[in-house]
Biotite code that builds the C-alpha atoms (Angstrom):
import biotite.structure as struc

atoms = struc.array([
    struc.Atom([-4.698, -11.629, -12.561], chain_id="A", res_id=1, res_name="UNK", atom_name="CA", element="C"),
    struc.Atom([-6.032, -8.510, -10.892], chain_id="A", res_id=2, res_name="UNK", atom_name="CA", element="C"),
    struc.Atom([-3.774, -6.422, -8.662], chain_id="A", res_id=3, res_name="UNK", atom_name="CA", element="C"),
    struc.Atom([-5.702, -7.241, -5.475], chain_id="A", res_id=4, res_name="UNK", atom_name="CA", element="C"),
    struc.Atom([-5.218, -10.970, -5.938], chain_id="A", res_id=5, res_name="UNK", atom_name="CA", element="C"),
    struc.Atom([-1.576, -10.430, -6.898], chain_id="A", res_id=6, res_name="UNK", atom_name="CA", element="C"),
    struc.Atom([-0.974, -8.300, -3.775], chain_id="A", res_id=7, res_name="UNK", atom_name="CA", element="C"),
    struc.Atom([-2.541, -10.952, -1.523], chain_id="A", res_id=8, res_name="UNK", atom_name="CA", element="C"),
    struc.Atom([-0.435, -13.671, -3.156], chain_id="A", res_id=9, res_name="UNK", atom_name="CA", element="C"),
    struc.Atom([2.737, -11.638, -2.672], chain_id="A", res_id=10, res_name="UNK", atom_name="CA", element="C"),
    struc.Atom([1.872, -11.046, 0.981], chain_id="A", res_id=11, res_name="UNK", atom_name="CA", element="C"),
    struc.Atom([1.151, -14.736, 1.524], chain_id="A", res_id=12, res_name="UNK", atom_name="CA", element="C"),
    struc.Atom([4.490, -15.528, -0.143], chain_id="A", res_id=13, res_name="UNK", atom_name="CA", element="C"),
    struc.Atom([6.290, -13.548, 2.580], chain_id="A", res_id=14, res_name="UNK", atom_name="CA", element="C"),
    struc.Atom([6.503, -9.933, 1.430], chain_id="A", res_id=15, res_name="UNK", atom_name="CA", element="C"),
    struc.Atom([5.421, -7.248, 3.865], chain_id="A", res_id=16, res_name="UNK", atom_name="CA", element="C"),
    struc.Atom([2.138, -5.434, 3.256], chain_id="A", res_id=17, res_name="UNK", atom_name="CA", element="C"),
    struc.Atom([3.688, -2.417, 1.568], chain_id="A", res_id=18, res_name="UNK", atom_name="CA", element="C"),
    struc.Atom([5.946, -4.513, -0.648], chain_id="A", res_id=19, res_name="UNK", atom_name="CA", element="C"),
    struc.Atom([3.008, -6.668, -1.691], chain_id="A", res_id=20, res_name="UNK", atom_name="CA", element="C"),
    struc.Atom([0.923, -3.713, -2.878], chain_id="A", res_id=21, res_name="UNK", atom_name="CA", element="C"),
    struc.Atom([3.686, -1.820, -4.663], chain_id="A", res_id=22, res_name="UNK", atom_name="CA", element="C"),
    struc.Atom([5.085, -4.948, -6.336], chain_id="A", res_id=23, res_name="UNK", atom_name="CA", element="C"),
    struc.Atom([1.614, -5.985, -7.501], chain_id="A", res_id=24, res_name="UNK", atom_name="CA", element="C"),
    struc.Atom([1.536, -2.840, -9.655], chain_id="A", res_id=25, res_name="UNK", atom_name="CA", element="C"),
    struc.Atom([4.914, -3.254, -11.373], chain_id="A", res_id=26, res_name="UNK", atom_name="CA", element="C"),
    struc.Atom([3.087, -3.880, -14.637], chain_id="A", res_id=27, res_name="UNK", atom_name="CA", element="C"),
    struc.Atom([1.545, -0.400, -14.365], chain_id="A", res_id=28, res_name="UNK", atom_name="CA", element="C"),
    struc.Atom([4.325, 1.591, -12.671], chain_id="A", res_id=29, res_name="UNK", atom_name="CA", element="C"),
    struc.Atom([7.184, 0.229, -14.749], chain_id="A", res_id=30, res_name="UNK", atom_name="CA", element="C"),
    struc.Atom([9.214, -0.580, -11.633], chain_id="A", res_id=31, res_name="UNK", atom_name="CA", element="C"),
    struc.Atom([11.229, -3.760, -11.603], chain_id="A", res_id=32, res_name="UNK", atom_name="CA", element="C"),
    struc.Atom([9.933, -6.040, -8.828], chain_id="A", res_id=33, res_name="UNK", atom_name="CA", element="C"),
    struc.Atom([13.325, -6.020, -7.059], chain_id="A", res_id=34, res_name="UNK", atom_name="CA", element="C"),
    struc.Atom([13.278, -2.209, -6.888], chain_id="A", res_id=35, res_name="UNK", atom_name="CA", element="C"),
    struc.Atom([9.633, -2.133, -5.774], chain_id="A", res_id=36, res_name="UNK", atom_name="CA", element="C"),
    struc.Atom([10.224, -4.504, -2.874], chain_id="A", res_id=37, res_name="UNK", atom_name="CA", element="C"),
    struc.Atom([13.361, -2.637, -1.797], chain_id="A", res_id=38, res_name="UNK", atom_name="CA", element="C"),
    struc.Atom([11.594, 0.723, -1.987], chain_id="A", res_id=39, res_name="UNK", atom_name="CA", element="C"),
    struc.Atom([8.620, -0.508, 0.042], chain_id="A", res_id=40, res_name="UNK", atom_name="CA", element="C"),
    struc.Atom([10.649, -2.571, 2.541], chain_id="A", res_id=41, res_name="UNK", atom_name="CA", element="C"),
    struc.Atom([10.746, 0.221, 5.146], chain_id="A", res_id=42, res_name="UNK", atom_name="CA", element="C"),
    struc.Atom([6.978, 0.669, 5.233], chain_id="A", res_id=43, res_name="UNK", atom_name="CA", element="C"),
    struc.Atom([5.833, -2.785, 6.394], chain_id="A", res_id=44, res_name="UNK", atom_name="CA", element="C"),
    struc.Atom([4.304, -3.146, 9.832], chain_id="A", res_id=45, res_name="UNK", atom_name="CA", element="C"),
    struc.Atom([3.101, 0.427, 9.802], chain_id="A", res_id=46, res_name="UNK", atom_name="CA", element="C"),
    struc.Atom([6.529, 1.855, 8.874], chain_id="A", res_id=47, res_name="UNK", atom_name="CA", element="C"),
    struc.Atom([9.286, -0.328, 10.256], chain_id="A", res_id=48, res_name="UNK", atom_name="CA", element="C"),
    struc.Atom([6.908, -2.184, 12.566], chain_id="A", res_id=49, res_name="UNK", atom_name="CA", element="C"),
    struc.Atom([6.165, 1.013, 14.500], chain_id="A", res_id=50, res_name="UNK", atom_name="CA", element="C"),
    struc.Atom([2.464, 0.372, 13.768], chain_id="A", res_id=51, res_name="UNK", atom_name="CA", element="C"),
    struc.Atom([1.785, 3.792, 12.314], chain_id="A", res_id=52, res_name="UNK", atom_name="CA", element="C"),
    struc.Atom([0.264, 4.147, 8.798], chain_id="A", res_id=53, res_name="UNK", atom_name="CA", element="C"),
    struc.Atom([-0.748, 0.717, 7.475], chain_id="A", res_id=54, res_name="UNK", atom_name="CA", element="C"),
    struc.Atom([1.830, -0.589, 5.021], chain_id="A", res_id=55, res_name="UNK", atom_name="CA", element="C"),
    struc.Atom([-0.897, -1.518, 2.542], chain_id="A", res_id=56, res_name="UNK", atom_name="CA", element="C"),
    struc.Atom([-1.924, 2.150, 2.487], chain_id="A", res_id=57, res_name="UNK", atom_name="CA", element="C"),
    struc.Atom([1.706, 3.242, 2.101], chain_id="A", res_id=58, res_name="UNK", atom_name="CA", element="C"),
    struc.Atom([2.129, 0.863, -0.841], chain_id="A", res_id=59, res_name="UNK", atom_name="CA", element="C"),
    struc.Atom([-1.073, 2.136, -2.447], chain_id="A", res_id=60, res_name="UNK", atom_name="CA", element="C"),
    struc.Atom([0.083, 5.728, -2.068], chain_id="A", res_id=61, res_name="UNK", atom_name="CA", element="C"),
    struc.Atom([3.488, 4.937, -3.556], chain_id="A", res_id=62, res_name="UNK", atom_name="CA", element="C"),
    struc.Atom([1.663, 3.615, -6.612], chain_id="A", res_id=63, res_name="UNK", atom_name="CA", element="C"),
    struc.Atom([-0.395, 6.823, -6.715], chain_id="A", res_id=64, res_name="UNK", atom_name="CA", element="C"),
    struc.Atom([2.755, 8.916, -6.483], chain_id="A", res_id=65, res_name="UNK", atom_name="CA", element="C"),
    struc.Atom([4.452, 7.076, -9.338], chain_id="A", res_id=66, res_name="UNK", atom_name="CA", element="C"),
    struc.Atom([1.389, 7.270, -11.569], chain_id="A", res_id=67, res_name="UNK", atom_name="CA", element="C"),
    struc.Atom([-0.044, 10.680, -10.694], chain_id="A", res_id=68, res_name="UNK", atom_name="CA", element="C"),
    struc.Atom([2.430, 12.518, -8.463], chain_id="A", res_id=69, res_name="UNK", atom_name="CA", element="C"),
    struc.Atom([3.672, 16.017, -9.134], chain_id="A", res_id=70, res_name="UNK", atom_name="CA", element="C"),
    struc.Atom([7.377, 16.405, -9.896], chain_id="A", res_id=71, res_name="UNK", atom_name="CA", element="C"),
    struc.Atom([7.575, 20.135, -10.498], chain_id="A", res_id=72, res_name="UNK", atom_name="CA", element="C"),
    struc.Atom([9.283, 22.266, -7.864], chain_id="A", res_id=73, res_name="UNK", atom_name="CA", element="C"),
    struc.Atom([7.066, 25.109, -6.704], chain_id="A", res_id=74, res_name="UNK", atom_name="CA", element="C"),
    struc.Atom([3.905, 23.716, -8.281], chain_id="A", res_id=75, res_name="UNK", atom_name="CA", element="C"),
    struc.Atom([1.539, 24.313, -5.382], chain_id="A", res_id=76, res_name="UNK", atom_name="CA", element="C"),
    struc.Atom([-1.507, 23.547, -7.515], chain_id="A", res_id=77, res_name="UNK", atom_name="CA", element="C"),
    struc.Atom([-0.053, 20.173, -8.523], chain_id="A", res_id=78, res_name="UNK", atom_name="CA", element="C"),
    struc.Atom([0.918, 19.421, -4.936], chain_id="A", res_id=79, res_name="UNK", atom_name="CA", element="C"),
    struc.Atom([-2.553, 20.357, -3.706], chain_id="A", res_id=80, res_name="UNK", atom_name="CA", element="C"),
    struc.Atom([-4.157, 18.160, -6.379], chain_id="A", res_id=81, res_name="UNK", atom_name="CA", element="C"),
    struc.Atom([-1.987, 15.209, -5.427], chain_id="A", res_id=82, res_name="UNK", atom_name="CA", element="C"),
    struc.Atom([-2.555, 15.648, -1.687], chain_id="A", res_id=83, res_name="UNK", atom_name="CA", element="C"),
    struc.Atom([-6.306, 15.679, -2.362], chain_id="A", res_id=84, res_name="UNK", atom_name="CA", element="C"),
    struc.Atom([-5.850, 12.420, -4.299], chain_id="A", res_id=85, res_name="UNK", atom_name="CA", element="C"),
    struc.Atom([-3.897, 10.897, -1.391], chain_id="A", res_id=86, res_name="UNK", atom_name="CA", element="C"),
    struc.Atom([-6.599, 11.931, 1.055], chain_id="A", res_id=87, res_name="UNK", atom_name="CA", element="C"),
    struc.Atom([-9.290, 10.462, -1.194], chain_id="A", res_id=88, res_name="UNK", atom_name="CA", element="C"),
    struc.Atom([-7.511, 7.113, -1.522], chain_id="A", res_id=89, res_name="UNK", atom_name="CA", element="C"),
    struc.Atom([-6.710, 6.901, 2.192], chain_id="A", res_id=90, res_name="UNK", atom_name="CA", element="C"),
    struc.Atom([-10.292, 7.921, 2.975], chain_id="A", res_id=91, res_name="UNK", atom_name="CA", element="C"),
    struc.Atom([-11.672, 5.055, 0.898], chain_id="A", res_id=92, res_name="UNK", atom_name="CA", element="C"),
    struc.Atom([-9.454, 2.617, 2.782], chain_id="A", res_id=93, res_name="UNK", atom_name="CA", element="C"),
    struc.Atom([-10.524, 4.122, 6.127], chain_id="A", res_id=94, res_name="UNK", atom_name="CA", element="C"),
    struc.Atom([-14.208, 3.854, 5.142], chain_id="A", res_id=95, res_name="UNK", atom_name="CA", element="C"),
    struc.Atom([-13.797, 0.104, 4.652], chain_id="A", res_id=96, res_name="UNK", atom_name="CA", element="C"),
    struc.Atom([-11.566, -0.637, 7.656], chain_id="A", res_id=97, res_name="UNK", atom_name="CA", element="C"),
    struc.Atom([-12.245, 2.084, 10.205], chain_id="A", res_id=98, res_name="UNK", atom_name="CA", element="C"),
    struc.Atom([-8.625, 3.244, 10.227], chain_id="A", res_id=99, res_name="UNK", atom_name="CA", element="C"),
    struc.Atom([-5.447, 3.670, 8.217], chain_id="A", res_id=100, res_name="UNK", atom_name="CA", element="C"),
    struc.Atom([-3.335, 3.081, 11.349], chain_id="A", res_id=101, res_name="UNK", atom_name="CA", element="C"),
    struc.Atom([-1.715, -0.353, 11.619], chain_id="A", res_id=102, res_name="UNK", atom_name="CA", element="C"),
    struc.Atom([-1.963, -0.662, 15.407], chain_id="A", res_id=103, res_name="UNK", atom_name="CA", element="C"),
    struc.Atom([-5.694, 0.144, 15.286], chain_id="A", res_id=104, res_name="UNK", atom_name="CA", element="C"),
    struc.Atom([-6.340, -2.339, 12.494], chain_id="A", res_id=105, res_name="UNK", atom_name="CA", element="C"),
    struc.Atom([-4.310, -5.041, 14.289], chain_id="A", res_id=106, res_name="UNK", atom_name="CA", element="C"),
    struc.Atom([-5.547, -4.141, 17.803], chain_id="A", res_id=107, res_name="UNK", atom_name="CA", element="C"),
    struc.Atom([-2.221, -2.968, 19.314], chain_id="A", res_id=108, res_name="UNK", atom_name="CA", element="C"),
    struc.Atom([0.291, -5.625, 18.268], chain_id="A", res_id=109, res_name="UNK", atom_name="CA", element="C"),
    struc.Atom([3.968, -5.677, 19.239], chain_id="A", res_id=110, res_name="UNK", atom_name="CA", element="C"),
    struc.Atom([6.183, -2.865, 17.980], chain_id="A", res_id=111, res_name="UNK", atom_name="CA", element="C"),
    struc.Atom([9.544, -4.538, 18.474], chain_id="A", res_id=112, res_name="UNK", atom_name="CA", element="C"),
    struc.Atom([11.604, -4.705, 15.268], chain_id="A", res_id=113, res_name="UNK", atom_name="CA", element="C"),
    struc.Atom([11.521, -8.512, 15.057], chain_id="A", res_id=114, res_name="UNK", atom_name="CA", element="C"),
    struc.Atom([9.218, -9.697, 12.289], chain_id="A", res_id=115, res_name="UNK", atom_name="CA", element="C"),
    struc.Atom([6.571, -12.192, 13.302], chain_id="A", res_id=116, res_name="UNK", atom_name="CA", element="C"),
    struc.Atom([7.227, -15.710, 12.027], chain_id="A", res_id=117, res_name="UNK", atom_name="CA", element="C"),
    struc.Atom([5.049, -16.376, 8.994], chain_id="A", res_id=118, res_name="UNK", atom_name="CA", element="C"),
    struc.Atom([3.241, -19.456, 10.216], chain_id="A", res_id=119, res_name="UNK", atom_name="CA", element="C"),
    struc.Atom([-0.154, -20.879, 9.336], chain_id="A", res_id=120, res_name="UNK", atom_name="CA", element="C"),
    struc.Atom([-1.505, -19.371, 12.565], chain_id="A", res_id=121, res_name="UNK", atom_name="CA", element="C"),
    struc.Atom([-0.056, -15.950, 11.667], chain_id="A", res_id=122, res_name="UNK", atom_name="CA", element="C"),
    struc.Atom([-1.989, -15.920, 8.401], chain_id="A", res_id=123, res_name="UNK", atom_name="CA", element="C"),
    struc.Atom([-5.173, -17.119, 10.128], chain_id="A", res_id=124, res_name="UNK", atom_name="CA", element="C"),
    struc.Atom([-5.299, -14.278, 12.657], chain_id="A", res_id=125, res_name="UNK", atom_name="CA", element="C"),
    struc.Atom([-3.869, -11.387, 10.634], chain_id="A", res_id=126, res_name="UNK", atom_name="CA", element="C"),
    struc.Atom([-6.153, -9.361, 8.367], chain_id="A", res_id=127, res_name="UNK", atom_name="CA", element="C"),
    struc.Atom([-3.162, -8.170, 6.330], chain_id="A", res_id=128, res_name="UNK", atom_name="CA", element="C"),
    struc.Atom([-3.841, -10.256, 3.208], chain_id="A", res_id=129, res_name="UNK", atom_name="CA", element="C"),
    struc.Atom([-7.299, -8.679, 3.095], chain_id="A", res_id=130, res_name="UNK", atom_name="CA", element="C"),
    struc.Atom([-5.802, -5.221, 3.684], chain_id="A", res_id=131, res_name="UNK", atom_name="CA", element="C"),
    struc.Atom([-3.358, -5.500, 0.770], chain_id="A", res_id=132, res_name="UNK", atom_name="CA", element="C"),
    struc.Atom([-6.127, -6.774, -1.469], chain_id="A", res_id=133, res_name="UNK", atom_name="CA", element="C"),
    struc.Atom([-8.358, -3.878, -0.436], chain_id="A", res_id=134, res_name="UNK", atom_name="CA", element="C"),
    struc.Atom([-5.635, -1.272, -0.998], chain_id="A", res_id=135, res_name="UNK", atom_name="CA", element="C"),
    struc.Atom([-4.861, -2.692, -4.447], chain_id="A", res_id=136, res_name="UNK", atom_name="CA", element="C"),
    struc.Atom([-8.555, -2.833, -5.350], chain_id="A", res_id=137, res_name="UNK", atom_name="CA", element="C"),
    struc.Atom([-8.993, 0.815, -4.322], chain_id="A", res_id=138, res_name="UNK", atom_name="CA", element="C"),
    struc.Atom([-5.998, 1.768, -6.462], chain_id="A", res_id=139, res_name="UNK", atom_name="CA", element="C"),
    struc.Atom([-7.333, -0.240, -9.412], chain_id="A", res_id=140, res_name="UNK", atom_name="CA", element="C"),
    struc.Atom([-10.690, 1.502, -9.141], chain_id="A", res_id=141, res_name="UNK", atom_name="CA", element="C"),
    struc.Atom([-8.973, 4.894, -9.047], chain_id="A", res_id=142, res_name="UNK", atom_name="CA", element="C"),
    struc.Atom([-6.893, 4.068, -12.126], chain_id="A", res_id=143, res_name="UNK", atom_name="CA", element="C"),
    struc.Atom([-10.007, 2.988, -14.024], chain_id="A", res_id=144, res_name="UNK", atom_name="CA", element="C"),
    struc.Atom([-11.732, 6.250, -13.140], chain_id="A", res_id=145, res_name="UNK", atom_name="CA", element="C"),
    struc.Atom([-8.620, 8.382, -13.819], chain_id="A", res_id=146, res_name="UNK", atom_name="CA", element="C"),
    struc.Atom([-6.735, 7.062, -16.860], chain_id="A", res_id=147, res_name="UNK", atom_name="CA", element="C"),
    struc.Atom([-3.001, 7.599, -16.731], chain_id="A", res_id=148, res_name="UNK", atom_name="CA", element="C"),
    struc.Atom([-1.717, 10.148, -19.230], chain_id="A", res_id=149, res_name="UNK", atom_name="CA", element="C"),
    struc.Atom([1.831, 9.462, -20.374], chain_id="A", res_id=150, res_name="UNK", atom_name="CA", element="C"),
    struc.Atom([3.775, 12.040, -22.363], chain_id="A", res_id=151, res_name="UNK", atom_name="CA", element="C"),
])
């Protein structure tokens, strides 16, 4: 199963958008699914339902950080390279959706901390399953074009 399909299935099973994307890549990142969903739990709903950066984008960028991120203190070149990567990935998402901001994608939904009930109607009107699939597909394409080098 490809990561996009896996991310959509995880979202439709009840995970938030960020959890769905990060957990879909456990086979590549080496994270245990329990750790992935805990790590990404704060980023759903545009970071804690504040409707800021789309959780699907946050999940995608967490995958990028695990696979390609710089971990050397003072390595400005590595940091610059990774920030360029982040901007490229986010830019590809923005090209397809018009925004990386949750409230813009969802047309100004509620920001209260109460999660929306996951009903059939919820899934019909929300584009989130498509957003997690898109974010995972963008990440998959990036990985194919930039093989991961492991020491």
